FIKOLLO-832313 format. One record per residue (C-alpha): residue in one letter; x negated, z negated, y. Coordinates in Angstrom, 1 decimal. Last residue first. Layout:
BEGIN
["A"; [X; Z; Y]]
...
//
This chain:
BEGIN
["H"; [-8.9; 9.6; 3.5]]
["A"; [-5.4; 11.5; 3.4]]
["K"; [-3.8; 8.1; 2.6]]
["R"; [-4.8; 6.5; 6.4]]
["E"; [-3.7; 9.5; 7.5]]
["A"; [-0.7; 9.5; 6.0]]
["S"; [-0.5; 6.2; 7.1]]
["L"; [-1.0; 7.0; 11.0]]
["E"; [1.7; 9.4; 10.8]]
["D"; [4.5; 6.9; 9.6]]
["Q"; [3.1; 4.5; 12.5]]
["I"; [3.0; 7.3; 15.2]]
["R"; [6.6; 8.0; 14.2]]
["A"; [7.5; 3.9; 14.0]]
["F"; [5.7; 3.4; 17.6]]
["T"; [7.9; 6.5; 19.1]]
["G"; [10.7; 5.3; 18.7]]
["P"; [9.9; 2.6; 21.8]]
["G"; [10.7; 5.8; 24.0]]
["E"; [9.9; 8.9; 23.8]]
["K"; [8.2; 10.5; 27.0]]
["M"; [7.4; 7.3; 28.2]]
["L"; [5.9; 6.1; 25.0]]
["A"; [4.3; 9.2; 24.6]]
["S"; [2.5; 8.7; 27.8]]
["G"; [1.4; 4.9; 26.8]]
["I"; [0.2; 4.4; 23.4]]
["Q"; [-2.3; 1.4; 23.2]]
["V"; [-4.6; 1.5; 19.9]]
["A"; [-5.7; -1.4; 17.8]]
["K"; [-9.2; -2.6; 16.1]]
["A"; [-10.8; -0.2; 17.4]]
["G"; [-14.5; 1.0; 15.9]]
["R"; [-14.3; 4.9; 15.7]]
["S"; [-12.2; 5.2; 12.8]]
["L"; [-9.3; 3.3; 14.8]]
["A"; [-10.1; 5.6; 17.6]]
["G"; [-9.8; 9.2; 15.3]]
["H"; [-6.7; 7.6; 12.6]]
["A"; [-4.6; 6.9; 16.3]]
["D"; [-5.3; 10.5; 17.5]]
["K"; [-4.2; 11.6; 14.1]]
["G"; [-1.2; 9.8; 13.9]]
["N"; [0.1; 10.5; 17.0]]
["S"; [0.0; 10.7; 20.6]]
["V"; [-3.2; 9.0; 21.5]]
["G"; [-4.9; 10.0; 24.7]]
["G"; [-5.9; 6.8; 26.5]]
["V"; [-6.0; 3.4; 25.0]]
["A"; [-8.6; 2.0; 22.5]]
["I"; [-8.5; -1.4; 21.9]]
["L"; [-11.9; -3.6; 21.1]]
["D"; [-12.5; -6.6; 19.5]]
["L"; [-15.5; -8.6; 20.4]]
["A"; [-19.2; -9.1; 19.7]]
["G"; [-19.0; -6.7; 16.7]]
["D"; [-21.6; -4.2; 17.4]]
["L"; [-21.0; -4.0; 20.7]]
["A"; [-23.4; -1.2; 21.4]]
["P"; [-21.7; 0.3; 18.7]]
["A"; [-18.4; 0.0; 19.4]]
["F"; [-19.0; 1.0; 23.3]]
["A"; [-20.3; 4.8; 22.9]]
["A"; [-18.2; 6.2; 20.2]]
["M"; [-15.0; 4.2; 22.1]]
["Q"; [-15.7; 6.3; 25.4]]
["P"; [-13.4; 9.2; 24.6]]
["T"; [-10.4; 6.5; 23.7]]
["N"; [-10.8; 4.0; 27.2]]
["C"; [-11.6; 0.9; 26.0]]
["V"; [-9.7; -2.7; 26.5]]
["F"; [-12.2; -5.3; 25.5]]
["I"; [-11.3; -8.5; 23.7]]
["E"; [-12.8; -11.5; 23.0]]
["I"; [-14.7; -11.5; 26.7]]
["R"; [-17.7; -14.3; 25.9]]
["H"; [-18.6; -14.1; 29.6]]
["R"; [-21.7; -13.2; 28.3]]
["R"; [-21.2; -10.6; 25.9]]
["L"; [-18.5; -8.5; 28.3]]
["L"; [-20.9; -8.4; 30.9]]
["D"; [-23.6; -7.3; 28.7]]
["V"; [-21.4; -4.6; 27.4]]
["A"; [-20.5; -3.6; 31.1]]
["G"; [-24.0; -3.3; 32.3]]
["G"; [-25.1; -1.3; 29.0]]
["L"; [-22.7; 1.4; 29.8]]
["A"; [-22.8; 1.7; 33.7]]
["A"; [-25.5; 4.4; 32.9]]
["D"; [-23.5; 6.4; 31.3]]
["P"; [-20.6; 7.0; 33.4]]
["L"; [-17.6; 4.4; 33.0]]
["G"; [-13.8; 5.2; 32.8]]
["P"; [-12.1; 2.2; 33.8]]
["L"; [-11.8; -1.3; 32.9]]
["K"; [-9.5; -3.3; 31.0]]
["V"; [-10.9; -6.8; 29.7]]
["A"; [-8.8; -8.8; 27.4]]
["L"; [-9.3; -12.2; 27.5]]
["P"; [-8.6; -15.8; 25.3]]
["T"; [-6.3; -18.0; 26.9]]
["R"; [-8.6; -20.6; 28.0]]
["V"; [-8.4; -20.1; 31.3]]
["V"; [-10.8; -22.5; 34.2]]
["A"; [-14.1; -21.0; 34.0]]
["R"; [-13.6; -17.7; 32.3]]
["V"; [-11.5; -16.4; 35.2]]
["A"; [-14.0; -17.2; 37.8]]
["H"; [-16.4; -15.4; 35.7]]
["V"; [-14.4; -12.6; 34.8]]
["V"; [-13.3; -11.9; 38.8]]
["E"; [-17.1; -12.0; 40.0]]
["D"; [-18.3; -10.0; 37.0]]
["V"; [-16.1; -7.5; 37.9]]
["A"; [-17.1; -7.6; 41.3]]
["A"; [-20.6; -6.9; 40.8]]
["L"; [-19.4; -4.3; 37.9]]
["D"; [-18.0; -2.8; 41.1]]
["C"; [-16.2; 0.3; 39.0]]
["T"; [-15.8; 4.2; 41.3]]
["G"; [-12.9; 5.3; 41.9]]
["G"; [-12.7; 4.8; 45.6]]
["R"; [-11.5; 1.6; 45.4]]
["N"; [-12.2; 0.0; 41.7]]
["C"; [-13.1; -3.6; 42.1]]
["P"; [-10.8; -4.4; 45.3]]
["V"; [-7.9; -3.2; 42.6]]
["I"; [-6.1; 0.1; 44.0]]
["P"; [-8.1; 2.1; 41.8]]
["D"; [-6.6; 0.7; 38.8]]
["S"; [-9.2; -0.1; 36.2]]
["L"; [-9.4; -3.7; 36.6]]
["N"; [-6.5; -5.3; 34.4]]
["L"; [-7.2; -8.3; 33.5]]
["E"; [-5.3; -8.8; 30.1]]
["V"; [-4.4; -12.3; 29.1]]
["V"; [-3.7; -12.4; 25.4]]
["H"; [-0.7; -15.1; 23.2]]
["V"; [1.3; -15.9; 26.2]]
["G"; [2.2; -19.5; 26.5]]
["A"; [3.5; -20.0; 30.2]]
["Q"; [0.3; -22.1; 31.2]]
["G"; [-2.1; -19.0; 29.9]]
["Y"; [0.5; -16.4; 32.2]]
["A"; [-0.2; -19.0; 35.4]]
["R"; [-3.7; -19.2; 34.6]]
["A"; [-3.7; -15.3; 34.5]]
["L"; [-2.2; -15.1; 37.2]]
["E"; [-3.9; -17.6; 39.9]]
["V"; [-7.3; -16.5; 38.2]]
["Y"; [-6.7; -13.0; 39.0]]
["E"; [-5.6; -14.0; 42.8]]
["T"; [-8.5; -16.4; 43.4]]
["T"; [-10.5; -13.2; 42.9]]
["T"; [-9.0; -11.2; 45.2]]
["F"; [-6.5; -8.5; 45.2]]
["G"; [-5.1; -9.0; 42.1]]
["A"; [-3.7; -7.2; 38.7]]
["V"; [-2.7; -9.2; 35.7]]
["S"; [-1.4; -7.9; 32.1]]
["G"; [0.3; -10.8; 30.1]]
["I"; [-0.4; -9.9; 26.3]]
["I"; [2.7; -11.2; 23.9]]
["P"; [2.2; -11.6; 20.2]]
["K"; [5.3; -10.9; 18.2]]
["G"; [7.9; -13.0; 17.2]]
["A"; [11.1; -12.0; 19.1]]
["A"; [11.3; -15.0; 20.3]]
["K"; [8.6; -14.9; 22.4]]
["L"; [10.1; -12.6; 24.3]]
["E"; [13.0; -15.1; 25.5]]
["P"; [10.9; -17.7; 26.1]]
["I"; [8.5; -15.2; 28.3]]
["L"; [11.4; -13.5; 30.1]]
["A"; [11.0; -16.7; 33.7]]
["L"; [7.5; -15.8; 33.3]]
["Y"; [8.0; -11.9; 33.8]]
["Y"; [10.2; -12.3; 37.1]]
["P"; [7.6; -15.0; 38.0]]
["Q"; [4.9; -12.4; 37.9]]
["G"; [5.9; -9.8; 40.7]]
["P"; [8.4; -7.0; 40.9]]
["N"; [5.9; -4.7; 39.5]]
["E"; [4.7; -1.2; 40.5]]
["I"; [1.3; -1.7; 39.0]]
["G"; [0.5; 2.2; 38.2]]
["C"; [-1.2; 3.3; 41.1]]
["G"; [1.8; 6.0; 42.3]]
["K"; [3.2; 3.8; 44.6]]
["V"; [0.7; 0.2; 45.2]]
["E"; [1.7; 0.0; 48.9]]
["E"; [5.6; 1.1; 47.7]]
["V"; [6.1; -1.3; 45.2]]
["R"; [4.7; -4.9; 45.1]]
["A"; [6.9; -7.8; 44.0]]
["E"; [4.3; -10.8; 44.6]]
["T"; [1.1; -12.2; 42.1]]
["T"; [0.5; -8.6; 40.8]]
["T"; [2.0; -8.0; 37.3]]
["T"; [0.5; -5.1; 34.9]]
["K"; [3.5; -4.4; 32.9]]
["I"; [4.0; -7.1; 29.8]]
["V"; [2.1; -5.8; 26.5]]
["V"; [4.6; -6.6; 23.4]]
["G"; [2.7; -6.6; 20.0]]
["G"; [2.5; -4.7; 16.9]]
["T"; [5.6; -1.9; 18.2]]
["A"; [8.3; -0.9; 16.0]]
["S"; [10.6; -2.1; 17.9]]
["A"; [12.8; -5.0; 18.8]]
["A"; [10.3; -6.1; 21.4]]
["L"; [10.0; -2.9; 22.6]]
["E"; [13.4; -2.9; 23.1]]
["R"; [13.3; -5.9; 24.9]]
["L"; [10.8; -5.2; 27.2]]
["E"; [12.6; -2.5; 28.4]]
["E"; [15.9; -4.2; 29.2]]
["R"; [13.7; -7.1; 31.1]]
["T"; [12.0; -4.5; 33.3]]
["G"; [8.5; -3.3; 33.8]]
["S"; [7.4; -2.4; 29.9]]
["W"; [8.2; 0.6; 28.9]]
["A"; [4.4; 1.8; 29.7]]
["G"; [2.2; 0.0; 32.3]]
["S"; [0.5; -2.0; 30.1]]
["A"; [-0.6; 0.1; 27.3]]
["N"; [2.3; 0.2; 24.5]]
["M"; [1.2; -1.1; 21.0]]
["L"; [-0.4; -0.1; 17.8]]
["C"; [-2.5; -2.1; 15.1]]
["S"; [0.8; -3.5; 13.4]]
["P"; [2.0; -7.0; 12.5]]
["F"; [-0.5; -8.7; 14.9]]
["L"; [-2.4; -11.4; 13.5]]
["I"; [-4.4; -13.2; 16.1]]
["G"; [-8.2; -14.6; 15.8]]
["A"; [-9.1; -12.6; 19.1]]
["L"; [-7.0; -9.0; 17.6]]
["T"; [-6.2; -9.5; 14.5]]
["T"; [-4.8; -6.2; 13.1]]
["S"; [-2.0; -4.8; 10.8]]
["L"; [-1.4; -1.3; 9.4]]
["T"; [-1.2; -1.6; 5.8]]
["T"; [-1.1; 1.0; 3.4]]
["M"; [-0.1; -0.3; -0.3]]
//
């Protein structure tokens, strides 16, 4: 029997497939549908401290503010799947406050979204690893909930610095752009768990990411196009790929 479950930061996920932080996860209704689907976990849409819409339009983090999602945590936990709370701050202090609040609310993992172009460490489309280091250091100092760090695509020259940062702060999970999996997986050498995100829309894509070192895969565009039923489809295709190999 082919198993699709996985373990991230020591937490069992019933499937290695889940949503990306901006996909089908912005409203209570979407999160309910997501939790009831074949997803392995529920990744809450990236949130800021307060509602942000117009000033972040097009950046992927339009959201009603963290209090909205905090009120939904008990209902989401009742669905029985691990919950990942994704956060984006405009200052280091905001990242700390957002991560602490999710940790206190009982999410299983806090994802630090450091990849959107609106956040300070990635303005202008270039990832500032010094700014990333400041945020991760500050959050790690006060939050005991397992942390996932999500970075944008990095130039080859920055890969070593990113690997050192993730190891040094004892980050449990790295949300990695799928095309860079082949570079990051051997460099990290099992020091933390990898989630591939981007460009996965079928079982063959998912199998490819998993075979390059990912322990889980986040689905974005396909989920937005097809709805939560996409998880069952990709799981069936992934099972077939595994049997074929």
